[in-house]
Structure formats: structure tokens, C-alpha cells
C-alpha positions in Angstrom: 68.5 86.6 102.1 69.9 89.2 101.2 73.2 87.8 100.0 71.3 84.9 98.7 69.9 87.3 96.4 72.8 89.1 94.9 74.1 85.8 94.3 71.3 84.7 92.4 71.9 88.3 90.0 75.5 87.9 90.1 75.0 84.3 88.2 73.1 85.6 85.8 74.4 89.5 84.9 78.3 88.2 85.0 77.7 84.7 83.3 79.6 86.2 80.2 82.7 86.9 82.5 81.8 83.3 84.2 81.6 82.2 80.7 85.0 83.8 79.7 86.6 82.2 82.8 86.0 79.0 82.7 86.0 78.2 78.7 89.9 79.8 78.8 90.9 77.7 81.2 89.7 74.9 79.5 90.9 76.0 76.1 94.2 76.0 78.4 93.8 72.6 79.2 93.0 71.2 75.4 97.1 72.9 74.4 98.7 71.3 77.2 97.0 67.8 76.6 96.3 67.6 73.6 97.4 70.0 71.1 100.7 71.2 72.3 104.1 70.1 71.0 104.6 68.1 74.7 101.1 66.7 74.8 101.1 67.1 78.9 104.1 67.0 79.7 103.8 70.9 80.7 100.8 70.5 81.8 102.3 69.6 85.7 104.1 73.0 85.3 102.3 75.1 83.6 98.4 74.3 84.4 98.5 75.6 88.5 100.1 78.6 87.4 97.6 80.1 84.9 94.7 79.2 86.4 94.1 82.0 88.9 94.8 84.6 85.9 91.3 83.1 84.9 89.8 83.1 88.2 90.3 86.5 88.5 88.8 87.7 84.9 85.3 85.9 85.5 84.9 86.3 88.9 84.3 90.5 87.2 80.7 89.6 87.4 80.3 90.4 90.7 81.7 94.1 90.2 79.3 94.6 87.4 76.6 93.7 89.4 77.3 95.9 91.6 77.9 99.0 89.3 74.8 97.8 88.2 73.1 98.6 91.6 74.6 102.0 92.1 73.7 102.9 88.7 69.8 101.9 88.3 69.4 103.1 91.4 68.8 99.8 93.5 70.9 101.0 96.3 68.5 104.1 96.6 66.2 101.3 97.8 68.1 98.8 100.3 69.7 102.4 101.8 66.5 103.6 102.8 64.9 100.3 104.2 68.5 100.5 106.8 70.6 97.8 105.2 74.1 99.7 105.9 76.7 100.0 102.8 78.9 97.4 104.4 76.4 95.1 103.4 76.5 96.3 100.2 80.1 95.5 99.6 79.8 91.9 101.7 77.3 91.1 99.2 79.5 92.1 96.0 83.0 89.9 97.9 80.6 86.8 98.1 79.4 87.2 95.1 82.6 87.3 93.3 84.3 84.6 95.8 80.7 82.2 94.4 82.0 83.0 91.4 85.7 82.4 91.6 84.8 78.8 93.0 83.1 78.1 90.4 85.8 78.6 87.9 88.5 76.9 90.0 86.3 74.2 90.4 85.0 73.0 86.9 88.7 73.9 85.7 90.8 71.8 88.3 87.4 68.9 88.4 88.1 69.0 84.2 91.8 69.8 83.7 93.0 67.1 86.2 90.3 64.8 84.9 91.6 64.7 81.5 95.0 64.6 83.1 94.5 61.5 84.6 92.7 60.2 81.8 95.9 60.9 79.8 98.0 59.0 82.5 99.6 62.5 82.6 102.2 61.8 85.7 101.0 64.7 89.1 103.7 65.5 90.9 104.1 66.4 94.3 104.8 70.0 93.3 101.3 69.8 91.1 99.5 69.0 93.8 101.6 71.4 95.8 101.4 74.6 93.7 97.4 73.8 94.2 97.6 74.3 97.7 99.7 76.6 98.1 99.2 78.5 95.1 96.4 78.3 92.6 94.1 78.3 94.6 94.6 80.9 97.2 96.0 83.2 94.7 92.8 83.1 92.6 90.3 83.9 95.6 92.5 86.3 96.7 93.1 87.8 93.1 89.3 88.2 92.2 88.6 90.2 96.7 91.3 92.2 95.3 89.9 93.3 92.3 86.4 93.3 93.9 87.4 95.6 96.5 89.2 97.4 94.7 86.2 97.7 91.6 84.3 98.6 93.8 86.1 101.6 96.0 86.5 103.1 92.2 82.4 102.6 91.0 81.4 104.4 94.8 83.7 108.0 94.0 83.3 108.0 89.7 80.9 109.0 87.6 78.9 105.7 86.2 80.2 104.5 82.9 80.4 101.7 80.4 83.3 100.2 78.6 87.2 99.7 79.0 88.0 102.4 81.4 85.8 102.3 83.7 85.7 100.2 86.9 84.4 96.8 85.0 86.7 97.3 81.9 89.5 97.5 84.1 89.6 96.8 87.7 90.8 92.9 86.7 94.3 94.1 86.0 93.6 95.3 89.8 93.9 91.9 90.7 96.0 90.5 87.5 98.8 92.4 87.9 99.8 91.6 91.2 99.3 87.4 90.1 101.4 87.9 87.5 104.4 89.7 89.8 103.9 87.4 92.8 104.4 84.0 90.1 107.7 86.5 88.5 109.1 86.4 92.0 108.6 83.6 93.1 109.7 81.7 89.9 113.0 83.5 90.2 113.4 82.9 94.2 115.6 79.3 95.4 112.8 76.4 95.4 112.5 76.4 99.0 111.4 80.0 99.1 108.8 79.0 96.2 105.7 78.1 98.4 106.5 80.8 101.5 106.8 84.2 98.4 103.6 82.9 97.6 101.4 81.8 100.3 102.4 84.9 101.8 101.1 86.9 99.0 98.3 85.2 99.0 97.4 86.0 102.6 98.8 89.4 102.1 96.3 90.0 99.1 93.5 88.5 101.2 94.4 91.2 104.4 94.8 94.2 101.4 91.2 93.1 100.8 89.8 93.0 104.0 91.2 96.4 104.9 90.0 97.9 102.2 86.8 96.3 102.5 86.8 98.0 106.8 87.9 101.6 105.3 85.7 101.9 102.8 82.4 100.7 104.5 83.3 103.4 107.3 84.2 106.0 105.5 82.1 105.7 102.5 79.0 108.2 102.2 75.4 106.8 101.8 75.5 110.0 99.1 78.8 108.5 97.6 76.3 104.8 96.7 73.6 106.9 95.5 73.2 107.3 91.6 73.8 110.5 90.5 73.0 110.1 86.9 
């Protein structure tokens, strides 16, 4: 019940982040298929590698809801009625995962649909990149971003702007995503998907580990508004 309410509120509060993530991914699709000089020649190799970056950006709506609830005293009400701190963190992760799933679903369905419509040849490497990099890295980057941002928002004085958790947290997920991509591209082709798949799993485990530690060690008072 609480999870569904949090997801609905995240979609309402963070719709701008969701719209930005989807819009940029669609602009990339149009550039690769219609506006670029290659006119689709680079779609097969470029499209799967860029989408996780936009998924991380768009998932920030989950962190925005978490920070807003803490600032406005919503957590005081929930904790008073027996909700555990871990549930608050899990709700933030679930809402971010939903935002990520929406961005990936729209971006991939529109991108692949337009590519097929234009007759762009989608090689086996394209589908492998989607399976071993795009989808897992999109979720892994988003989960690490939101987990780090929630911990940051819990231990710091709430504030808004680019120097706030909502403003800087996307770098937590985008940074590892880019580094993994660079490492995979410089490695032998036979190791590409071992690196990307292993890195995605490692980031997800990091997010889970941070979630467990934060929910166990975070004092209830940390989640109360101090405004």
C-alpha cells in the first residue's frame, strides 16, 4: 500500500525528470536515424551505449520525492505509526526502479521501432548490448544514484539547488556508467560483456549493501525534518 502510494507520488512529483530522460533519449534516436550524416549507420553501435545515461537522469524523481518527504515532515508521521526506516529507503528504490523501467521501455520501443521502420540492420551485437549493458546498467546506475542520494539527504541539512543531493546525485550513477563503458571499449572484444555485466551486478550489490547498512545504522532522528 505504501509502496504504491510512493510510486504514484514519485510520478507526480518527479515527472519533469522522467520527461527529460525520455526526451533526451528520443532526441538521440532522431539524431542517429534522421538528422545525422550517417543516417542510421551508427545507430546499431551507439544507441545501446547511451540510453543508460538518460535512465539514470530520469530516475532522480525517486530521490526528489524522498528528499521532499524528509523536508516536509512526512517521515515524522510515518515513523510515528511504526513504519521502519528500511521501508522508507526501499520505497525510494522501488520508485526509482519504476521511473527507470518507464524510460527504458519508451526509449527502446521507440528507438527500435523507428530503426526497423527505416530498414536499419540490427546486428546480434546490438541485442547483446541491450541485454548485457543497456538494461542492467540502466537499473544499476539508477539504484546506486538513488541509494547514495538518500543517504546523503538523510545525513545532511535539506537544501535545494545544484549542490543538493537531487542536484548532484546523478553524477553518482553516471560516473560509474561512463567508466565501465570506457573500460569495456578498451578491453578485448571477448571480455566486453564480462566487464559490462559484471560491473552492473557489482553496482546492484553496492546499492543493496548501502541499503542494508543505511537502514540498520541510520537513527530514526536522522530521517526527521530539522527545518
